[in-house]
ZADOMI-359521 format. One line per 4 residues: their letters; for each residue x, y, z of C-alpha. Coordinates in steps of 0.2 Angstrom, whole numbers, plus 5000, padded with zeros to 4 digits. Example, Ala and Ser with C-alpha at 12.3 -4.5 7.8 and 13.67 -1.06 7.14 Angstrom:
2
as = 5062/4978/5039  5068/4995/5036
//
This chain:
480
mlka = 4970/4921/5148  4987/4912/5142  4976/4900/5135  4967/4915/5123
nkqi = 4984/4923/5119  4990/4903/5114  4977/4903/5103  4979/4920/5096
ffli = 4997/4918/5092  4991/4901/5083  4979/4910/5074  4991/4925/5066
gfft = 5007/4914/5067  4996/4900/5054  4993/4916/5041  5009/4923/5044
lirl = 5020/4906/5040  5010/4908/5024  5015/4925/5019  5032/4921/5025
fvap = 5034/4906/5012  5022/4914/4999  5034/4929/4999  5049/4924/4989
ffgl = 5039/4916/4974  5033/4930/4963  5040/4947/4958  5037/4966/4966
gvde = 5023/4974/4960  5025/4992/4954  5021/5002/4971  5033/4989/4978
ahyv = 5047/4991/4971  5046/5009/4970  5044/5009/4989  5062/5000/4991
lyak = 5069/5011/4979  5063/5025/4994  5079/5015/5005  5090/5017/4987
yldw = 5089/5033/4987  5086/5039/5006  5081/5055/5006  5068/5068/5021
syvd = 5053/5066/5008  5046/5060/4991  5036/5065/4979  5023/5054/4981
hppl = 5022/5051/5000  5031/5055/5017  5047/5043/5018  5042/5032/5034
vgwv = 5037/5018/5021  5055/5017/5015  5065/5022/5030  5055/5003/5035
hvpi = 5067/4997/5023  5083/5004/5026  5089/4994/5040  5087/4977/5033
fyll = 5091/4986/5014  5108/4992/5019  5111/4975/5032  5104/4961/5023
gtne = 5102/4967/5004  5086/4966/4996  5076/4953/4986  5056/4947/4986
flar = 5057/4940/5004  5066/4952/5011  5055/4967/5003  5039/4960/5010
lpai = 5045/4956/5026  5041/4972/5036  5024/4971/5030  5021/4954/5034
lifa = 5027/4957/5052  5016/4974/5052  5001/4966/5049  5004/4952/5060
aasy = 5007/4966/5075  4989/4974/5067  4981/4955/5069  4985/4955/5086
cayl = 4978/4972/5089  4963/4969/5083  4961/4955/5093  4965/4967/5108
filr = 4951/4979/5100  4938/4965/5098  4942/4959/5116  4942/4974/5126
itqs = 4923/4978/5117  4915/4959/5119  4926/4952/5134  4927/4936/5125
irls = 4940/4926/5116  4928/4917/5104  4921/4932/5096  4938/4940/5096
lmsv = 4946/4925/5089  4933/4923/5076  4934/4941/5071  4953/4941/5068
laln = 4952/4926/5057  4937/4936/5047  4950/4950/5044  4965/4938/5039
csfm = 4955/4932/5025  4950/4948/5016  4961/4948/5000  4965/4966/5001
lnal = 4970/4968/5020  4980/4951/5014  4988/4961/5000  4992/4975/5011
glml = 4999/4963/5024  5011/4954/5010  5019/4970/5001  5022/4985/5010
lpds = 5013/5001/5007  5011/5016/5016  4992/5011/5019  4999/4994/5028
llll = 5009/5006/5042  4993/5015/5046  4982/4998/5046  4995/4995/5064
fvfl = 4994/5014/5068  4977/5015/5067  4972/5004/5082  4986/5012/5091
lifi = 4977/5029/5089  4962/5020/5097  4971/5013/5109  4979/5029/5117
aeki = 4964/5041/5113  4953/5028/5122  4968/5027/5138  4970/5047/5138
drek = 4951/5047/5140  4951/5038/5154  4966/5042/5164  4975/5056/5157
kpld = 4991/5052/5161  5004/5064/5153  5016/5048/5145  5000/5044/5135
fill = 4999/5062/5129  5017/5060/5123  5015/5044/5115  4999/5052/5106
gvll = 5012/5067/5098  5022/5051/5092  5009/5042/5084  5003/5058/5077
glmg = 5019/5061/5071  5024/5044/5063  5006/5044/5054  5009/5061/5046
laky = 5027/5051/5042  5018/5038/5034  5004/5043/5023  4997/5062/5021
tsil = 4980/5055/5021  4982/5053/5040  4979/5070/5044  4960/5064/5041
lvpp = 4962/5056/5058  4964/5072/5066  4946/5080/5068  4938/5065/5071
liif = 4950/5064/5087  4946/5079/5091  4927/5076/5089  4931/5061/5100
flmk = 4936/5071/5115  4923/5086/5113  4908/5071/5111  4914/5065/5129
kryd = 4916/5082/5135  4935/5079/5140  4937/5098/5138  4950/5096/5153
alfs = 4958/5083/5140  4958/5092/5124  4964/5107/5130  4978/5102/5142
pymf = 4994/5109/5140  5001/5090/5137  4987/5089/5121  4996/5106/5114
laal = 5011/5095/5118  5009/5080/5110  5002/5093/5094  5021/5102/5097
iafi = 5029/5086/5097  5018/5079/5081  5025/5094/5073  5044/5091/5075
iiip = 5042/5073/5069  5034/5079/5051  5048/5094/5050  5057/5085/5037
vinw = 5041/5083/5025  5038/5100/5026  5056/5106/5024  5058/5093/5010
nith = 5042/5101/5001  5050/5120/5004  5062/5114/4995  5056/5106/4982
dfis = 5043/5119/4977  5031/5109/4986  5030/5097/4974  5022/5082/4985
fryq = 5009/5092/4990  5004/5098/4974  5004/5080/4967  4995/5074/4980
gshv = 4981/5086/4976  4980/5080/4957  4982/5062/4962  4966/5062/4973
fgsl = 4954/5074/4967  4960/5073/4948  4948/5082/4938  4934/5094/4946
vtsf = 4921/5085/4935  4911/5073/4944  4909/5058/4938  4895/5045/4945
knfi = 4903/5032/4934  4919/5034/4945  4909/5032/4960  4901/5017/4957
esla = 4917/5008/4951  4927/5014/4966  4913/5005/4976  4912/4989/4965
aqfg = 4933/4989/4968  4932/4988/4982  4916/4975/4984  4929/4962/4975
aysp = 4945/4968/4982  4941/4964/5000  4930/4949/4997  4911/4952/4992
flfi = 4903/4945/5009  4917/4953/5019  4914/4969/5011  4893/4967/5017
iafy = 4898/4962/5033  4910/4976/5037  4896/4991/5032  4883/4979/5043
gffk = 4896/4984/5056  4899/5000/5054  4880/5004/5054  4878/4992/5069
alrs = 4891/5005/5079  4886/5019/5075  4874/5022/5089  4886/5013/5102
pnay = 4893/5022/5120  4906/5011/5119  4922/5023/5117  4933/5009/5106
lrla = 4918/5007/5096  4915/5027/5093  4932/5030/5090  4930/5015/5077
vlfg = 4915/5024/5068  4922/5040/5071  4941/5036/5059  4933/5024/5048
gtim = 4919/5033/5044  4929/5047/5042  4941/5038/5028  4927/5030/5018
vffl = 4916/5048/5017  4932/5056/5011  4936/5044/4998  4916/5041/4992
ltsl = 4917/5058/4989  4934/5060/4983  4930/5045/4970  4917/5055/4960
yert = 4932/5067/4954  4945/5052/4954  4942/5033/4952  4947/5026/4972
lphw = 4960/5013/4972  4953/4998/4984  4967/5000/4998  4966/5018/5003
psvf = 4950/5017/5011  4958/5002/5018  4957/5008/5035  4936/5005/5037
yllf = 4936/4988/5031  4952/4983/5046  4940/4990/5060  4923/4985/5053
ipvg = 4926/4967/5046  4931/4962/5064  4914/4971/5071  4902/4966/5059
tytl = 4909/4946/5062  4908/4948/5081  4891/4958/5078  4884/4944/5065
lqaq = 4890/4930/5079  4882/4939/5095  4863/4940/5082  4850/4929/5087
ekwk = 4843/4926/5070  4853/4909/5067  4852/4915/5045  4865/4927/5053
rnfl = 4877/4917/5061  4876/4905/5046  4879/4920/5034  4894/4924/5044
yfsv = 4902/4907/5044  4898/4906/5024  4907/4922/5021  4922/4916/5031
gfsl = 4925/4899/5026  4922/4906/5006  4933/4922/5007  4947/4909/5018
vltl = 4947/4895/5003  4947/4909/4991  4961/4917/4999  4972/4902/5002
fiyv = 4969/4897/4984  4977/4913/4976  4991/4911/4991  4993/4893/4981
elag = 4992/4900/4964  5004/4913/4967  5016/4902/4974  5014/4887/4962
kyft = 5008/4896/4946  4999/4880/4940  4984/4889/4929  4988/4893/4911
fpdy = 4979/4910/4904  4977/4916/4886  4991/4923/4878  4992/4940/4888
kspf = 4979/4938/4900  4987/4933/4912  4984/4939/4930  5005/4939/4933
rdiy = 5008/4949/4920  5013/4965/4931  5024/4953/4944  5033/4942/4934
gfpt = 5046/4943/4920  5057/4958/4927  5072/4950/4932  5074/4941/4914
iarq = 5072/4960/4906  5083/4967/4917  5098/4953/4913  5095/4953/4897
adei = 5096/4974/4894  5111/4972/4903  5120/4960/4891  5113/4972/4877
lkkn = 5120/4986/4886  5137/4977/4886  5137/4974/4867  5135/4992/4861
isaa = 5154/4997/4859  5148/5015/4855  5159/5031/4864  5142/5036/4869
pkai = 5135/5035/4886  5122/5021/4889  5106/5017/4899  5092/5008/4899
avsn = 5074/5019/4893  5057/5016/4899  5041/5024/4894  5032/5028/4910
wtmg = 5035/5025/4930  5025/5010/4931  5039/5004/4920  5052/5014/4930
srtm = 5051/5007/4947  5052/4990/4942  5066/4991/4930  5077/5001/4942
yynl = 5072/4988/4956  5078/4973/4945  5095/4982/4939  5101/4986/4957
pykn = 5112/4971/4953  5118/4980/4936  5119/4996/4942  5114/5004/4923
evfv = 5106/5021/4921  5089/5020/4919  5078/5034/4913  5058/5034/4913
idnr = 5055/5047/4896  5038/5054/4901  5030/5070/4903  5022/5067/4920
qdqf = 5032/5076/4933  5036/5061/4949  5048/5055/4957  5059/5049/4944
dvwq = 5062/5068/4940  5071/5069/4957  5081/5054/4958  5086/5056/4939
knep = 5103/5067/4942  5108/5067/4923  5102/5074/4907  5098/5059/4894
lgyd = 5101/5071/4879  5117/5063/4870  5116/5045/4877  5113/5029/4868
llfi = 5098/5022/4875  5089/5005/4876  5071/5008/4876  5063/4993/4886
nthf = 5046/4992/4875  5031/4978/4881  5015/4972/4875  5007/4983/4887
ndld = 5017/4999/4887  5024/5001/4870  5032/5017/4864  5033/5021/4845
ikkh = 5050/5027/4845  5049/5034/4831  5033/5045/4832  5037/5052/4848
vrce = 5057/5050/4851  5069/5060/4844  5086/5049/4838  5100/5050/4827
qtna = 5097/5031/4823  5085/5018/4829  5087/4999/4826  5079/4984/4834
agkt = 5091/4976/4845  5080/4960/4850  5064/4953/4858  5056/4940/4868
dlll = 5042/4932/4876  5039/4929/4892  5032/4911/4896  5021/4903/4909
ngak = 5017/4888/4907  5019/4886/4889  5006/4905/4885  5012/4923/4884
vdtv = 5011/4933/4899  5023/4948/4889  5032/4951/4876  5048/4961/4878
efvw = 5056/4973/4862  5072/4982/4867  5074/4996/4853  5090/5006/4853
chny = 5087/5025/4851  5105/5032/4847  5110/5051/4853  5094/5052/4862
qgtk = 5089/5072/4856  5072/5073/4869  5055/5071/4866  5042/5074/4850
//
């Protein structure tokens, strides 16, 4: 077993070192920057999500500060722990070191899971928590020790602090004990204690929502279900996005593993089917109303890429094993290629077609905006303004060293309405317009006077990634 531990640590260490190396070389994405700001504006909860993703950033943010490397360090460490849990998960099912190592290798070759292992999202936390939930539930089924119920309550509470959709894992947990006919465990006083512990832990989220008119619950409801009009196109596009995001071949392997595990009596596999199946069915159904983002059902792929991998390795048919080797090899090569390109940015893309457009240039934008603000000698208060939350999160993050006020001027109720304590009326607002987020100031905003303040092209290898225009809106008087 010592040899096995060394092997898995070498494997996880290899991918972890790659992520640690690549982390500082590209700018924070929309969600990444947003969740670091959770730490800056520390609160009991937030409009978009419960608070845990921000709380994880807090120790590093306040002790060491922030940059791309520090912002990504928690996600990298969490995914390393999740990978080790995946190894234990498969090892307990198969008792095979070889199968377990290959399963973890396949897991670390998925494009989307690599993204969640590099960029901290609430889903990154669930990747670790779902394995811990499986381990604790199986242990309660086997031993029914009081301490395990306490740990279950703590874990369920932490999951509630991480992401609202973690509530979806409670019904399958109950179903598992019912299927096993463990009524003694399910209706044990200790299970009620676990529920009480979980409830106490999530009280901050409930209380925050009460004091904020349940804005977070309403936001999530509209975000997941969108309109009540079903669309088969949304369903197909959501599934197609997952097909590409997790690697096409690993996508197939995950579904293969799920269907092979459906009738397994193994407790670990039964829990995986219940948890992963519930998550996938939920997001397949909701994708009929609103397009599902690829990372939302990540728990399903986390569980069943490893299961599909070891199942194919055990197959008698040679072509199945060859398909697995090709799938993992293809995904590994492409994953390493993506990491090399993220770090080095060697390729040149046509103007405004760069895949780096969301993660490139914001330090430059923030610095130039600060320089323009300092040149304004007006007595009116001055601030930066952007037209949507995606621009807002990165502008606010990269503006942290300059400490300028940033306003998101839109009609969407979101987290920025909570963070923006001042009204921008009467301000001289410096609007940041980009090629992809261009607001017609004169058409949509009331100002005493508008004038151009500068324009710059964000270049990479000589090609335009984006073009930024700075426009003054003097004495801002609201939107039209």
